[in-house]
C-alpha positions, 0 to 999 in steps of 0.5 A, a space after each residue: 128262245 130268241 132274246 133280240 130279233 132284228 127286223 129291217 123293214 123297206 116299208 114293204 110288203 116283203 118286210 111285212 113277211 118278214 115282221 110276221 115271221 119275227 112275231 112268231 119266232 119271239 116268245 114272252 121274253 123277246 124284243 123285236 126291232 123294225 129297223 129302217 135304214 133310210 138310202 142316203 140322197 148324196 150330193 151331186 158332183 157340184 164344181 160349176 155352182 157358186 157357194 151360196 148355190 152349193 150350200 143352198 143345194 147340200 141344207 135341201 138335200 140334208 132336208 130331203 134325207 130328214 123328211 125321208 126319216 121322220 116318215 119313216 118313223 112314222 110309219 114304223 109305228 104302224 108296224 111297231 103295233 102289228 109287235 104289241 097286238 102280238 103281246 111282243 115287246 118291241 123297239 123302232 129305228 131309223 137311220 140314214 147310210 148304208 144299209 148293210 155297215 147299220 143292220 150290222 152295226 144293230 146287230 152288234 150294239 143291240 147284241 140282236 141273237 137272230 136277223 130276220 129280213 126278205 131280200 130285194 131282188 127279185 131272178 128267176 130260174 137257176 140265178 134265183 138262188 144263186 144270187 143274194 143282193 149285195 146287201 143280203 151278202 153282206 148280211 148273211 156272210 157278216 151277221 154273228 149269228 143267225 140269218 132267216 132269209 124270206 124270199 117273198 115272190 111279191 
């Protein structure tokens, strides 16, 4: 039914549940794209630093971003194995940047048929019903495919 299913996975138990739902929604012709977006560490204001100190700081931040990406690529392999064990093809994508933009860009480029994701915001009562986090809201409002948004109470 769904050829390409996107699972934005933050490496959390809620992401694990989203992956389980995506595997359940897949069939023999499906491919699951496991996407993790590393939220980039931005450089703090550095007007008081010398140019060499500024360069050193920026290089250090860049290295930290790359290291986080590399670590998540390894972690995403574990999730890819879960797909393989269930007979589902998968692809891993780890990117650095704005989560909503990268998710929506991936939907377009990969011709995604379904997004399965968990929401991050943990509210109670009526606020829980009326409120989505900024990433979830942008995806639900702008995706050109169905979005299965899971509210995992963990």
